[in-house]
C-alpha positions as CSV (number, residue, x, y, z in Angstrom):
1,M,3.0,60.4,34.4
2,S,-0.8,60.4,33.9
3,K,-2.4,62.0,30.4
4,T,-4.0,64.6,30.7
5,K,-7.4,65.1,29.0
6,E,-6.8,66.9,26.2
7,S,-4.0,63.9,25.0
8,Q,-6.7,61.6,25.2
9,A,-9.1,63.3,23.2
10,P,-9.3,61.5,20.0
11,H,-8.4,62.3,16.7
12,P,-10.9,64.6,14.1
13,S,-10.9,62.4,12.0
14,A,-11.9,59.5,14.3
15,V,-14.8,61.8,15.3
16,A,-15.7,62.5,11.6
17,N,-16.3,58.4,11.2
18,I,-18.0,57.8,14.2
19,D,-20.6,61.0,13.6
20,A,-21.2,59.6,10.3
21,G,-22.4,55.5,12.2
22,P,-21.1,52.8,12.8
23,I,-19.2,50.9,9.9
24,K,-21.8,48.3,8.6
25,L,-19.7,44.8,8.3
26,P,-20.7,41.7,7.5
27,I,-19.3,40.0,10.4
28,D,-21.9,36.7,10.0
29,C,-20.2,35.8,7.2
30,R,-17.9,32.5,7.0
31,H,-15.3,34.6,5.2
32,F,-14.6,37.3,7.2
33,T,-11.6,37.5,10.3
34,G,-12.1,40.8,11.4
35,Y,-8.5,40.3,11.4
36,K,-7.5,41.0,7.4
37,P,-9.3,41.0,3.9
38,C,-10.3,37.6,3.0
39,G,-9.4,38.3,-0.5
40,K,-12.3,37.5,-2.6
41,S,-13.7,41.5,-3.0
42,E,-12.3,44.9,-2.5
43,T,-15.7,45.8,-0.9
44,C,-16.6,44.2,2.8
45,D,-20.2,44.3,2.7
46,K,-23.6,41.8,2.2
47,S,-23.3,43.0,-1.3
48,C,-20.3,41.9,-2.1
49,A,-20.6,38.0,-4.2
50,A,-18.7,36.1,-2.0
51,Y,-20.5,37.1,0.9
52,E,-21.5,34.2,2.2
53,P,-23.4,33.7,6.2
54,T,-22.6,31.8,8.2
55,G,-24.6,29.1,9.2
56,A,-23.4,25.9,11.8
57,R,-20.3,25.9,13.4
58,V,-18.5,22.9,12.5
59,L,-14.8,21.1,14.2
60,L,-13.7,18.1,12.5
61,V,-10.8,16.2,15.1
62,H,-8.8,13.9,12.8
63,L,-5.5,14.0,14.1
64,G,-3.6,11.5,12.0
65,A,-2.1,9.2,10.1
66,L,-1.7,11.3,7.2
67,G,-3.2,8.5,4.9
68,A,-6.7,8.3,6.6
69,V,-6.9,12.5,7.1
70,V,-6.3,12.6,3.4
71,R,-9.3,10.2,3.3
72,S,-11.5,12.0,5.5
73,T,-11.4,15.3,3.3
74,T,-14.4,13.1,1.8
75,L,-16.5,13.9,4.4
76,L,-16.7,17.9,4.0
77,P,-18.6,18.0,1.1
78,A,-21.2,15.9,2.9
79,I,-21.1,18.3,6.1
80,R,-21.8,21.1,3.7
81,R,-24.7,19.4,2.6
82,K,-26.0,18.4,5.9
83,Y,-25.7,21.5,7.3
84,P,-25.5,24.3,4.5
85,N,-23.2,27.5,5.0
86,A,-21.2,25.6,7.5
87,H,-17.5,27.2,8.8
88,I,-15.4,24.0,9.4
89,T,-12.8,24.3,11.6
90,W,-10.6,21.9,11.2
91,V,-7.8,19.9,13.6
92,T,-5.3,18.2,12.9
93,D,-1.3,17.2,13.6
94,R,1.7,18.3,12.2
95,P,2.2,17.5,9.3
96,A,-1.2,16.8,8.0
97,D,-2.2,20.4,7.8
98,V,0.4,20.9,4.7
99,L,-1.7,18.9,2.3
100,L,-5.0,19.7,3.4
101,R,-3.8,23.0,3.1
102,H,-5.9,26.0,0.3
103,H,-8.6,23.0,0.6
104,P,-11.6,25.6,-1.0
105,L,-14.0,23.6,1.9
106,I,-12.1,24.1,5.4
107,D,-12.6,27.7,6.7
108,R,-10.1,27.4,9.6
109,L,-7.1,24.6,10.5
110,I,-5.8,24.2,13.6
111,T,-2.9,21.8,14.9
112,T,-1.9,20.3,17.7
113,D,1.0,22.5,18.7
114,G,0.6,24.7,21.9
115,R,0.4,27.6,20.3
116,D,-2.0,27.0,17.7
117,L,-4.4,24.7,19.8
118,I,-5.1,27.9,22.5
119,Q,-7.2,29.4,19.6
120,L,-9.6,26.3,20.6
121,R,-9.9,28.1,24.0
122,A,-11.7,31.1,22.2
123,L,-14.0,28.9,20.2
124,R,-18.0,27.0,20.6
125,F,-19.5,25.2,18.2
126,D,-22.1,24.1,17.0
127,V,-21.3,20.4,15.7
128,A,-18.1,18.2,16.7
129,L,-17.1,15.3,14.4
130,V,-14.5,13.7,16.5
131,I,-13.3,10.3,14.0
132,D,-10.0,10.0,15.7
133,K,-10.8,7.1,18.3
134,S,-7.8,8.2,20.8
135,I,-7.4,10.3,24.1
136,A,-5.8,12.8,22.6
137,A,-8.5,13.4,20.6
138,A,-10.6,13.3,23.9
139,G,-8.0,16.2,25.0
140,V,-8.6,18.3,22.0
141,M,-12.6,18.4,22.5
142,A,-11.6,19.2,26.2
143,M,-10.2,22.8,25.2
144,T,-13.8,23.6,23.5
145,E,-17.3,23.4,23.7
146,A,-19.6,21.9,20.9
147,E,-23.4,21.3,21.5
148,Q,-23.2,18.4,20.1
149,V,-20.6,15.6,19.4
150,F,-20.6,12.7,17.0
151,G,-18.0,10.2,16.4
152,F,-16.1,9.5,19.6
153,R,-15.8,10.0,22.7
154,V,-13.1,8.9,25.3
155,D,-14.9,7.8,29.2
156,P,-12.8,9.5,31.7
157,M,-12.2,7.8,34.4
158,S,-11.8,4.2,32.6
159,A,-10.0,6.6,29.7
160,A,-12.1,3.7,27.2
161,I,-12.7,4.2,23.8
162,L,-16.8,4.6,23.3
163,P,-19.1,5.8,20.8
164,A,-20.5,9.1,20.8
165,T,-24.1,8.3,19.4
166,P,-25.0,4.5,18.4
167,A,-24.4,5.8,14.4
168,A,-20.4,4.9,15.2
169,D,-21.4,1.6,16.9
170,E,-20.5,-0.6,13.4
171,L,-17.1,1.8,13.1
172,W,-15.6,1.0,16.4
173,R,-17.2,-2.4,17.0
174,I,-15.2,-3.5,13.2
175,G,-11.3,-1.6,15.2
176,L,-12.7,-3.9,18.1
177,S,-12.8,-7.1,16.2
178,D,-10.6,-9.0,13.6
179,H,-13.1,-11.2,11.9
180,L,-15.4,-8.2,11.2
181,K,-12.5,-5.7,10.0
182,F,-11.1,-8.8,7.8
183,H,-14.2,-11.3,7.0
184,V,-17.2,-9.5,6.8
185,N,-17.1,-6.2,6.6
186,R,-16.8,-5.2,3.0
187,K,-18.0,-1.2,3.1
188,P,-15.5,0.6,2.3
189,E,-14.1,3.1,5.2
190,T,-15.2,6.3,3.6
191,Q,-19.1,4.3,4.1
192,L,-18.4,3.9,7.5
193,M,-17.4,7.6,8.5
194,V,-20.6,9.1,6.6
195,E,-23.0,6.9,8.8
196,A,-20.4,6.8,11.9
197,L,-21.1,10.7,12.4
198,E,-25.0,10.8,10.3
199,L,-23.9,12.7,7.4
200,G,-26.7,11.9,5.3
201,P,-26.9,9.5,3.2
202,W,-23.4,7.6,1.6
203,L,-22.7,9.5,-2.1
204,R,-19.0,8.0,-2.3
205,D,-17.9,11.8,-2.2
206,A,-14.5,12.1,-3.9
207,Y,-10.6,12.0,-2.3
208,H,-10.0,15.7,-2.7
209,L,-6.0,17.8,-2.6
210,Q,-6.0,21.9,-3.7
211,L,-2.7,22.2,-5.1
212,T,-2.4,25.8,-6.1
213,E,-1.8,27.8,-9.7
214,A,1.8,27.9,-8.8
215,E,2.0,24.3,-7.7
216,L,0.5,22.9,-11.1
217,S,2.7,25.0,-12.9
218,E,5.5,23.7,-12.0
219,A,3.6,20.1,-12.1
220,A,2.9,20.9,-16.1
221,R,6.6,21.6,-16.3
222,R,8.0,18.2,-14.7
223,R,5.3,16.2,-16.7
224,L,6.8,18.0,-20.2
225,A,10.2,17.0,-18.5
226,W,9.0,13.8,-17.8
227,G,7.5,12.6,-20.9
228,P,3.9,12.2,-22.2
229,R,3.9,8.9,-20.6
230,V,4.0,8.4,-16.9
231,V,4.1,5.7,-14.3
232,G,4.7,6.8,-10.7
233,L,5.9,4.3,-8.4
234,N,5.3,5.0,-4.8
235,T,8.4,3.4,-3.2
236,G,7.2,4.2,0.8
237,C,5.5,3.7,3.8
238,A,5.4,4.8,7.0
239,A,7.1,2.6,9.2
240,T,4.1,1.7,11.4
241,I,3.7,-1.7,9.2
242,P,6.8,-1.6,6.6
243,F,6.0,-4.0,4.9
244,K,2.9,-1.9,2.8
245,K,5.6,-1.8,0.1
246,L,7.6,-3.6,-2.6
247,S,10.7,-4.6,-2.2
248,V,14.2,-3.1,-3.7
249,E,13.9,-6.4,-5.7
250,G,10.2,-6.2,-6.4
251,H,10.3,-3.1,-7.4
252,V,13.4,-3.5,-10.2
253,K,11.0,-6.7,-11.3
254,L,7.6,-4.9,-11.8
255,I,10.1,-1.6,-13.3
256,H,11.4,-4.5,-15.9
257,E,7.1,-5.8,-16.7
258,L,6.7,-2.3,-17.3
259,R,8.9,-1.7,-20.1
260,R,8.4,-5.6,-21.6
261,R,5.0,-4.1,-22.2
262,D,5.5,-0.9,-23.0
263,P,8.9,0.3,-24.0
264,D,7.0,3.8,-24.1
265,V,6.8,4.3,-20.7
266,R,8.4,6.9,-18.8
267,I,9.1,5.5,-15.1
268,V,9.5,8.0,-12.3
269,L,10.2,6.8,-8.2
270,L,8.1,8.5,-6.6
271,G,8.9,9.2,-2.5
272,G,9.4,11.3,0.7
273,R,13.4,12.1,2.2
274,E,12.5,8.5,4.1
275,D,12.6,6.9,0.4
276,T,15.7,8.8,-0.6
277,Q,18.5,6.1,-0.3
278,R,16.3,3.7,-1.5
279,N,15.0,5.0,-4.8
280,R,18.8,6.4,-5.4
281,Q,19.5,1.7,-5.2
282,I,16.6,1.6,-7.6
283,A,17.6,4.2,-10.2
284,E,20.5,2.4,-9.9
285,L,19.6,-0.8,-11.2
286,T,17.2,0.6,-13.9
287,N,18.3,4.0,-14.9
288,V,14.6,5.3,-14.1
289,I,13.9,8.8,-13.1
290,E,14.1,9.7,-9.7
291,S,11.1,12.7,-8.4
292,P,12.9,15.5,-5.7
293,T,12.4,13.2,-1.8
294,E,14.1,16.5,0.3
295,S,11.8,19.2,-0.9
296,G,8.5,17.9,1.7
297,L,5.4,16.8,0.7
298,R,3.1,19.8,-1.4
299,D,6.2,19.1,-3.3
300,G,5.4,15.3,-3.3
301,M,2.4,16.0,-5.0
302,I,3.2,18.6,-7.4
303,S,5.7,14.9,-8.9
304,M,2.3,12.9,-8.4
305,M,0.4,15.2,-10.1
306,A,2.9,15.1,-13.2
307,C,2.2,11.3,-14.0
308,D,-0.7,10.1,-15.8
309,V,-0.7,6.8,-13.7
310,V,0.8,5.8,-10.3
311,V,1.0,2.4,-8.7
312,S,1.3,2.2,-4.7
313,G,0.7,0.0,-1.8
314,D,-1.9,1.0,0.5
315,S,-0.3,3.3,2.0
316,L,0.2,7.9,2.3
317,G,1.1,7.9,-1.4
318,L,-1.6,5.9,-2.5
319,H,-4.6,8.7,-1.1
320,M,-2.7,11.4,-1.9
321,A,-3.1,10.0,-5.9
322,L,-7.0,9.3,-5.0
323,G,-6.4,13.0,-3.7
324,L,-5.2,14.7,-6.8
325,G,-7.5,12.3,-9.2
326,K,-5.3,9.8,-10.6
327,R,-5.9,7.0,-11.5
328,V,-3.7,4.2,-9.7
329,V,-3.1,0.7,-9.6
330,A,-3.2,-0.6,-5.3
331,W,-1.5,-3.4,-3.8
332,F,-2.9,-5.0,-0.8
333,G,-1.1,-7.6,1.8
334,P,-1.0,-6.6,5.2
335,T,-4.3,-4.8,4.9
336,C,-8.0,-4.6,3.4
337,A,-8.4,-3.5,0.3
338,H,-12.4,-3.4,0.6
339,E,-11.7,-0.1,2.9
340,I,-10.5,1.5,-0.4
341,D,-12.6,3.0,-3.2
342,L,-10.6,4.0,-5.8
343,Y,-13.5,5.5,-7.6
344,D,-13.5,4.0,-10.4
345,R,-10.6,5.3,-11.6
346,G,-7.8,1.9,-10.9
347,A,-7.5,-1.0,-10.0
348,S,-6.7,-3.8,-6.2
349,L,-4.2,-6.7,-6.6
350,I,-4.0,-8.7,-3.6
351,T,-0.9,-10.3,-2.2
352,Q,-1.2,-14.4,-2.9
353,A,-0.5,-14.4,0.7
354,P,-2.6,-16.9,2.5
355,C,-2.5,-14.4,5.8
356,S,-3.5,-11.7,4.6
357,P,-4.6,-9.6,5.5
358,C,-3.2,-9.4,9.1
359,W,-2.8,-5.8,10.3
360,K,0.6,-6.7,11.6
361,R,3.3,-4.2,12.6
362,S,5.9,-7.2,12.4
363,C,6.5,-10.7,10.5
364,D,8.5,-12.9,10.8
365,K,7.5,-15.2,7.9
366,P,10.5,-16.5,5.2
367,V,8.3,-15.2,2.7
368,M,6.8,-12.2,3.0
369,C,3.0,-10.4,1.8
370,Y,4.7,-7.9,-0.5
371,D,6.8,-10.7,-2.6
372,L,3.4,-12.6,-3.6
373,V,2.3,-10.2,-4.8
374,S,2.3,-10.7,-8.8
375,F,4.2,-8.0,-10.6
376,S,2.6,-8.9,-13.6
377,Q,-0.5,-8.1,-13.2
378,L,1.0,-4.8,-12.1
379,A,2.4,-4.2,-14.7
380,S,-0.4,-5.5,-17.4
381,L,-3.1,-3.0,-15.7
382,S,-0.9,-0.2,-15.2
383,V,0.1,-0.1,-18.8
384,A,-4.0,-1.0,-19.2
385,L,-4.6,2.6,-17.9
386,L,-1.5,4.7,-19.2
387,S,-4.4,3.8,-22.7
388,E,-7.6,5.9,-20.8
389,C,-5.3,8.6,-19.8
390,R,-6.6,10.3,-23.1
391,S,-9.8,10.3,-21.6
392,P,-10.7,14.1,-19.8
393,Q,-9.0,13.8,-15.7
394,P,-11.3,14.1,-13.0
395,S,-12.7,17.9,-11.7
396,R,-10.7,18.3,-9.2
397,E,-13.2,21.0,-7.5
398,P,-15.1,18.8,-5.3
399,E,-18.4,18.9,-5.2
400,V,-21.2,19.9,-2.5
């Protein structure tokens, strides 16, 4: 049965509102969604102190790996310098989105999950920055439109990955040549990305991961429970290159060296779910503290924040520590030390293996590169950094 004209008539209060004139909402504000309050003010108009007219609509595509995604947070200040008041949408794979949550310079975070990714069909961008050299990243770009594309693209006929502009040629060629990557290039990856994406002069912007107030409070609680001089040992790495982590025996040797140099040091084992059994084995042999490993990435960030110094191979743990402003001791075996900027907050130690770097995913050497790392030097560098912890920690807000 159809509705009568009378039933279709608007409510009297609605008529009154319409007659009073349209409500002027700042739909051009960077924080306005049209869905719910942004939480920055009780009012929603251009008199709001948080009102920020949107400049360029920027799409950032970096899907993985996890550590590389964390490293790409260094691009956000450079984006905002080149594109003032930019509205930044970042597309990434799960679970990288967990690490990027709450970042103050990211306006919209989209994952490659189907229901999430469909949002791109409704959006248009002024600029797209494609960091991934992958067909998957090109697939993301096929779901939306952008006036300009920087970084990398895929030839649809050959499926070859190519520079989107000549500026990306250097980074592209480094990825194609072991000689260039291992022996010629000396730029950190952060600089190469800024140059490839044409984001202006490289200003050495730092990594940044954002913890909530509740997470910071929990980090402070753990720190109080663990003690005043805490060295965190990140024990794991991704399965892609399994030689970026020390052996169980190597960690035991390192712990003994740390205690020999500083009997009062508190040592905490850091890692993820896949490191649980390994950490338990190390703890049983050394009587150190095990941090929670099965509570997810953000809980891992909390444990890391509670440490003074973090020791890690070139893995997600190293990038997380840099994103949290920690002092770090990084050791390198199969990968390139010169690609990682420690921002004057730590020290790098390279294996004595003559075949390093190699970036190999498998190895049949009788003595592995992680066995040729000096545990004595790792301990010495860690204790030296502990002595600096009386100095103020770096600011945790990214500078633009």
